[in-house]
C-alpha positions as CSV (number, residue, x, y, z in Angstrom):
1,M,-109.5,87.9,-42.4
2,I,-106.0,86.3,-43.3
3,W,-104.2,84.3,-40.9
4,R,-101.8,87.3,-39.9
5,D,-104.8,89.4,-38.9
6,R,-106.2,86.5,-37.3
7,L,-103.5,86.0,-34.9
8,S,-103.1,89.6,-34.1
9,A,-106.8,90.0,-33.4
10,A,-106.4,87.2,-31.0
11,L,-103.5,88.9,-29.5
12,H,-104.9,92.1,-28.7
13,T,-108.4,91.2,-28.1
14,E,-109.4,90.9,-24.2
15,F,-111.0,87.9,-23.4
16,D,-111.9,86.1,-19.9
17,A,-109.2,83.8,-18.6
18,E,-111.7,81.1,-18.6
19,Q,-112.4,81.3,-22.2
20,V,-108.9,80.7,-23.2
21,Q,-107.0,78.9,-20.3
22,D,-107.4,75.8,-19.2
23,F,-106.4,76.4,-15.2
24,F,-107.4,72.8,-14.0
25,L,-104.1,71.7,-16.0
26,Y,-102.1,73.4,-13.6
27,K,-104.2,73.7,-10.1
28,D,-103.1,70.7,-8.5
29,R,-99.4,71.3,-9.1
30,P,-96.7,72.2,-6.4
31,V,-96.1,75.8,-5.8
32,P,-92.4,76.7,-5.5
33,A,-91.6,77.9,-2.0
34,G,-89.9,81.3,-3.6
35,P,-91.1,83.7,-6.2
36,F,-91.6,82.5,-9.8
37,T,-88.5,83.2,-12.0
38,P,-89.7,85.4,-14.9
39,A,-89.1,83.8,-18.4
40,A,-90.1,84.1,-22.2
41,V,-90.5,81.8,-25.5
42,L,-90.6,83.3,-28.7
43,I,-93.5,81.4,-30.9
44,A,-92.1,82.1,-34.3
45,V,-94.6,81.9,-37.0
46,T,-93.3,81.5,-40.7
47,D,-94.6,84.0,-43.3
48,R,-95.9,81.8,-45.6
49,P,-99.4,81.1,-47.7
50,D,-99.5,78.3,-45.4
51,P,-97.8,79.4,-42.3
52,G,-95.8,77.0,-39.7
53,M,-94.4,77.3,-36.4
54,I,-90.9,77.0,-35.4
55,F,-89.9,74.4,-32.6
56,T,-86.6,73.4,-31.0
57,L,-85.8,69.4,-29.8
58,R,-83.7,70.5,-26.8
59,H,-80.3,68.8,-26.2
60,A,-80.4,65.1,-24.8
61,G,-77.8,66.3,-22.4
62,L,-79.4,69.0,-20.4
63,R,-80.0,69.1,-17.0
64,A,-83.8,70.1,-17.0
65,H,-86.3,68.9,-20.3
66,A,-83.9,67.0,-22.2
67,G,-84.7,65.8,-25.2
68,Q,-88.4,67.6,-25.1
69,V,-89.7,70.1,-28.2
70,A,-90.1,73.6,-26.8
71,F,-90.0,77.2,-28.5
72,P,-86.8,78.7,-28.1
73,G,-86.4,80.6,-24.9
74,G,-85.4,80.8,-21.0
75,R,-85.1,83.0,-18.3
76,L,-85.0,86.7,-18.1
77,D,-81.3,87.9,-17.8
78,P,-80.5,91.2,-15.7
79,E,-79.6,92.9,-18.9
80,D,-82.9,91.9,-21.1
81,R,-85.0,95.1,-21.1
82,D,-88.3,92.9,-21.1
83,A,-89.9,89.4,-21.9
84,V,-89.7,90.5,-25.6
85,D,-85.7,91.4,-25.6
86,A,-85.6,88.0,-23.6
87,A,-87.1,85.8,-26.1
88,L,-85.2,87.2,-29.1
89,R,-81.9,87.1,-27.3
90,E,-82.8,83.2,-26.4
91,A,-84.0,82.7,-30.3
92,H,-80.6,84.3,-31.4
93,E,-78.4,82.0,-28.9
94,E,-80.7,78.7,-29.5
95,I,-81.1,78.7,-33.3
96,A,-79.4,81.6,-34.7
97,L,-82.4,83.5,-35.2
98,P,-81.6,87.3,-36.1
99,R,-83.3,89.6,-34.0
100,E,-84.0,92.1,-37.1
101,A,-85.8,89.2,-39.0
102,V,-88.8,89.0,-36.2
103,E,-91.7,91.2,-36.7
104,V,-92.9,90.8,-33.0
105,I,-96.9,91.3,-32.9
106,G,-98.2,90.5,-29.5
107,R,-97.7,88.6,-26.2
108,S,-99.8,85.6,-25.2
109,D,-100.7,84.6,-21.5
110,R,-98.4,83.6,-19.0
111,F,-97.9,80.1,-18.0
112,R,-96.6,79.3,-14.2
113,T,-94.8,75.8,-14.1
114,G,-94.1,73.7,-11.2
115,T,-90.4,74.2,-11.5
116,G,-90.8,77.8,-10.7
117,F,-90.9,79.8,-13.7
118,E,-93.3,82.1,-15.3
119,I,-93.0,82.0,-19.2
120,E,-94.4,85.0,-21.0
121,P,-94.8,83.8,-24.7
122,I,-93.6,86.5,-27.5
123,V,-95.4,86.0,-31.0
124,G,-93.4,87.1,-33.8
125,I,-93.2,86.6,-37.8
126,V,-90.3,85.5,-39.5
127,P,-89.3,85.1,-42.9
128,P,-89.8,81.6,-44.4
129,D,-86.8,79.3,-44.9
130,L,-84.2,80.9,-42.9
131,V,-80.9,79.3,-42.7
132,L,-81.3,78.4,-38.8
133,R,-78.6,76.4,-37.0
134,P,-78.9,74.8,-33.6
135,S,-76.7,75.8,-30.5
136,E,-74.6,72.6,-30.0
137,A,-74.8,73.1,-26.3
138,E,-78.5,73.4,-26.1
139,V,-80.6,72.2,-29.3
140,D,-80.3,68.8,-31.5
141,A,-82.8,69.8,-33.9
142,I,-85.1,72.7,-35.7
143,F,-88.3,71.8,-37.0
144,E,-91.4,73.5,-38.5
145,V,-95.0,72.4,-38.1
146,P,-97.9,73.8,-39.9
147,L,-100.0,76.3,-38.3
148,D,-103.2,74.6,-39.2
149,F,-102.2,71.4,-38.2
150,L,-101.5,73.1,-34.6
151,L,-104.8,74.8,-34.8
152,D,-107.0,71.9,-35.4
153,P,-108.3,70.6,-32.5
154,A,-108.6,67.0,-33.7
155,N,-104.9,66.8,-33.6
156,R,-104.3,67.4,-29.7
157,A,-104.9,64.8,-27.5
158,Y,-105.8,65.5,-23.6
159,H,-104.3,62.9,-21.1
160,T,-104.2,62.8,-17.3
161,V,-102.1,60.5,-15.4
162,D,-101.0,59.7,-11.9
163,W,-97.7,61.2,-11.1
164,E,-95.8,61.6,-7.9
165,G,-99.0,60.8,-5.6
166,G,-101.3,63.2,-7.8
167,V,-103.2,63.4,-10.9
168,R,-101.6,65.3,-13.8
169,S,-103.1,66.5,-17.0
170,Y,-101.4,67.5,-20.1
171,Y,-102.0,68.0,-23.9
172,E,-100.3,66.3,-26.7
173,F,-99.5,67.1,-30.3
174,L,-97.8,64.3,-32.5
175,W,-96.0,65.7,-35.6
176,Q,-93.9,63.0,-37.4
177,E,-91.5,61.8,-35.3
178,H,-91.8,64.7,-32.8
179,R,-94.0,64.8,-29.4
180,I,-94.9,68.2,-28.4
181,W,-96.5,68.1,-24.9
182,G,-96.5,69.9,-21.4
183,V,-96.3,73.5,-21.1
184,T,-95.4,73.9,-25.2
185,A,-98.7,72.2,-25.8
186,A,-100.4,74.0,-23.3
187,M,-99.1,77.6,-24.7
188,L,-100.3,76.4,-28.4
189,V,-104.0,75.3,-27.1
190,N,-104.3,78.9,-25.2
191,L,-103.2,80.6,-28.6
192,A,-105.9,78.4,-30.6
193,R,-108.5,79.0,-28.3
194,R,-107.6,82.9,-28.5
195,I,-107.7,82.6,-32.4
196,E,-111.1,80.8,-32.3
197,A,-112.6,83.5,-29.5
198,A,-111.5,86.4,-32.0
199,D,-112.7,84.7,-34.6
200,A,-116.1,84.2,-33.3
201,F,-115.7,88.1,-31.7
202,V,-115.6,89.2,-35.5
203,R,-118.4,87.2,-36.5
204,G,-120.6,88.3,-34.1
205,D,-121.2,85.0,-32.1
206,Q,-120.5,86.5,-28.4
207,P,-120.8,90.1,-27.2
């Protein structure tokens, strides 16, 4: 199967949550007092023989998650029809990615954060070498990481630290000068595990 077929199969095959998610990453984190705020991100994969994935480096002056690597995205606005609409809108606002350039192929598993967001990752394929422009108010840089690098378990580290009186665990990828960690890294690990599970299903390694 080519990478596009593998990715599509991973998003459209039903798996037990235990197969693809690390619930222990978040089980001890505080739960917000109110309901979770719906949010969405766009996982944009470039359509090349050796595809990549597009990331942003958040502006150093932002109030939340300043200077961190993230996917384009944000909370759902009232005018958004759904998570797909929100992810495409945010990607256009943050990096000038045209909506019509994105071929949405599926949705990955939602993640809830300790800051009160429920994030739905939307996976789409985009043409290679698009001219993207970072929003001056939100994004300091745009960069691409090879998909093969992100799917290789050898390139992700797992850390456990003491934080605010508790124990927190997280994944981390180091690509050139960029550190990809936290919820963004967790989404990557989840997607990689979905692909691994779908590949195994196709091979007949599991029922």
